[in-house]
C-alpha positions in Angstrom: -39.2 66.5 -79.0 -42.4 64.9 -80.3 -45.2 63.1 -78.5 -46.8 59.9 -79.7 -50.4 59.1 -79.1 -50.8 55.4 -78.5 -53.9 53.2 -79.0 -53.6 50.9 -76.0 -55.9 48.6 -74.1 -57.4 49.9 -70.9 -55.3 49.3 -67.8 -56.3 49.6 -64.1 -53.5 51.7 -62.7 -50.7 52.3 -65.2 -50.2 55.4 -67.3 -47.6 55.2 -70.1 -46.5 58.3 -71.8 -43.9 58.4 -74.6 -41.6 61.2 -75.6 -39.2 61.1 -78.6 -35.7 62.6 -79.0 -34.2 61.9 -82.4 -34.3 58.1 -82.5 -34.8 57.5 -78.8 -38.1 56.8 -77.1 -38.5 57.9 -73.5 -41.3 56.0 -71.8 -42.6 57.4 -68.5 -44.5 54.7 -66.6 -46.7 55.9 -63.7 -48.7 53.9 -61.2 -48.6 50.1 -60.7 -46.8 47.7 -63.0 -48.3 44.3 -62.2 -50.1 41.3 -63.6 -53.1 43.4 -64.5 -51.2 46.2 -66.2 -48.1 44.7 -67.6 -49.6 44.1 -71.0 -50.1 47.9 -71.3 -46.4 48.5 -71.2 -45.7 45.6 -73.5 -48.2 46.9 -76.1 -46.8 50.5 -75.8 -43.3 49.2 -76.5 -44.5 47.0 -79.4 -46.0 50.2 -81.0 -42.8 52.1 -80.4 -40.6 49.3 -81.9 -42.9 49.1 -85.0 -42.4 52.8 -85.5 -38.6 52.4 -85.3 -36.2 53.6 -82.6 -32.6 52.9 -81.7 -32.9 53.4 -77.9 -35.7 52.9 -75.4 -35.5 54.3 -71.9 -38.3 53.4 -69.4 -38.6 56.0 -66.6 -39.5 54.2 -63.4 -39.5 57.2 -61.0 -43.3 57.3 -60.7 -43.9 53.5 -60.5 -45.6 53.0 -57.1 -45.6 49.2 -57.2 -44.0 46.4 -59.3 -44.8 42.7 -58.7 -43.7 39.6 -60.5 -46.2 40.2 -63.3 -44.7 43.7 -63.8 -41.2 42.1 -63.8 -42.4 39.7 -66.4 -43.6 42.6 -68.5 -40.2 44.3 -68.2 -38.5 41.1 -69.3 -40.8 40.8 -72.3 -40.0 44.4 -73.2 -36.3 43.7 -73.0 -36.6 40.6 -75.2 -38.6 42.6 -77.8 -36.0 45.3 -77.8 -33.2 42.7 -78.2 -35.1 41.2 -81.1 -35.2 44.6 -82.8 -31.6 45.4 -81.9 -32.8 48.3 -79.7 -30.8 49.3 -76.6 -33.2 49.2 -73.7 -32.6 50.8 -70.3 -34.5 51.5 -67.1 -34.0 55.0 -65.5 -34.8 56.4 -62.1 -35.4 53.0 -60.6 -36.8 53.2 -57.1 -35.7 51.1 -54.1 -38.6 48.5 -54.4 -37.9 47.8 -58.0 -34.1 47.8 -57.4 -34.6 45.2 -54.7 -36.8 43.1 -57.0 -34.2 43.2 -59.8 -31.4 42.3 -57.4 -33.3 39.4 -55.9 -34.1 38.0 -59.3 -30.5 38.6 -60.5 -31.7 40.9 -63.3 -29.8 44.1 -62.7 -27.4 43.5 -65.6 -30.2 42.8 -68.0 -31.5 46.4 -67.8 -28.1 48.2 -67.6 
């Protein structure tokens, strides 16, 4: 497994770490995913997709908060992955994000 150092804009309360296994990128997101920090996740995924991968998994276990701006970022990530023909999934989704995805009828979008 290799680690990738990303050159990302400063974010208030979101840490994004990437681990690689073969052609899969495992993105661990920690903190708050919201209007102020969503672009950090989108930028990280753009760099990953530019480097090439077949599968992207976003680990959500350590997300403390997700609002509509964070949901928007996840939708942008999913769209970018679809554009690059990359399978994108969310993993270890907590109850707050599960409820948000259900309320917005987006559970199928993220597998």
